[in-house]
N, C-alpha and C positions, 0 to 999 in steps of 0.2 A: 503494499499499500504504501510505503512511503516514497519507493523508487518511482511509482506512478504518479503521485503528487508531486513531486519535483521534477520530473517530466513534462506533465501538464504546466505547471509554473514556469519552466524555460522556454515554453511553446508559446504561450501566454505573452511573457513577455518578450521575447523575439518578435511575435506578430507586432505587439503595439510599439516598438521600437522603432520597426521599419514603415510605420503607420502615421508615427509623429511628423506633422505637418513642419515644413523647414523652407524657408525664403531666402537659401545662402546663394552665392556665387560661390563654388570653388576652383579652386587655382589648380588643383590636380585631383585626379580622380584616380583612385588605386583600385585596381581589379586583381582580387586573388585568383593564383591558378586553382585547377581542379581536374587536372589529367587530361591528357590526351588520346585519341582514335590512335590506331597502329599507324594509319597513314600520316600523323602527325597533326592534322586538325583537331580544333576543339572538340569535347563532348559536349552532350546536349548540355551538361551544365554548367559547362563552361562556355558555352554560348551563351545562354542563358545570363549570366553575370555582364558578359562585354556587353550584351542587347540592354542591358538594365544599365551600365554604366553610358552607353550611347545616347538612351532615353533622357539620362540626367545631364548630359552634356547639352543634346539639343534643347532640353527644357530652359536651360542658363546660356543660352544664345548662340552656342557653339564655340565656346571660349572654355580655357583651361585644356590643361593638360593631361593625359593620360600616362598611368603607371602602371604597364603590365607586368606583374610581378608572379615570378614562378621561375623554378631552375629547369633543369633536363633530368629525369630521373635514367638508371641505365637502360629500363625498356623504351624509352622516348627516343623517336628521331631528330626531334630539337627540343629547345627548351620550350615550357608552356609560356614564356613571356614572347619568343619568337611567334610560337602558333597565335597567339591572341593580336601581336603587333600586325601579322598578316589579315587575320580576319577582320579588325579594324579598318586596315586600308584597302583590301581589295574587296571586302564582302560589303562593308559598311561605309565606304568613302570618305574614310578619316584623313585629314592629311598628314603625311608621314611625319613634320614637323610636330602633331600634335602628340605623339606617342613617343614615349620613353621605356626601357627596357630595362627591369631589375632580373637579371638571370642566374643568380647564385643561390637563392634559396631554396629551401627543403622542406622547410617548416612554416607555421604561420605565423611564430615570432621574428623568424629569419624574415620574412615577407615584408612585415614592417619595419625593421632595424635596417634592412637595407635600402627598402624604398624611402623612408628617412633621410637616409645620407643622400641619396640622390637628389629628393626635393630640398634638402638644406643647402647642397652646393651649387645646385642651379639657382635657388633663391639668396646665394650671398649670404646663408644663416650659419653661424660656430655653433655646433650642435651640442647643449650643455644638458645632461641627463637632468630630467624633472622640468626642465624649462618649459613654462605653458604660453611662451610669447604667440602673438598672433603675427607673425611675419608672412606667414600663408596660411590657407585653408585648404584641407584634403577631405575627400569625401573616401570611405571605403564600400567597395562594391562586393559582396561575398553572398554566401546562401543562406536562408532563414536559420537553419541550425546549427548555424555557423557563427551568426552575427554576434551573439554575447561573448563569446572565446575572443574574437576578433577586437571587439571594442575594449574588454577588460584589458587584452595586450597592449593597444594601443595607448589607452591612461596609462599602463605603467611605463613606456618607455616612450 
């Protein structure tokens, strides 16, 4: 019963978190990887994440830069970041200069840390652990079941 209650609470929280109205313009839209098909194209789950990121980008007037975040596993032909970059530019017609790649990560925490390094460097921000400055705004695009963990990790670092 405890497990079911915890799972239900997490599901409700994730759904409400996703539905909260936000009228912000983001400088960066981080898309977390989610595996690739054998031919190196995004899985349906990953395509859904990318499509959600594109919808946000379009909603804010096609401003901001994507950070495609995901490394290459031993069974993948290319990195998840490269696959997302191709999908964004070829299928979703996003300009190539609006896509940055973070292709070293293999975990959610690494996705966030390495993406932050890229955004800090591009924005001219010196990375300071625990800094909560407003040098830039970023959005995380992930799946409903993953949003709670990803946001908790983002707040940690």
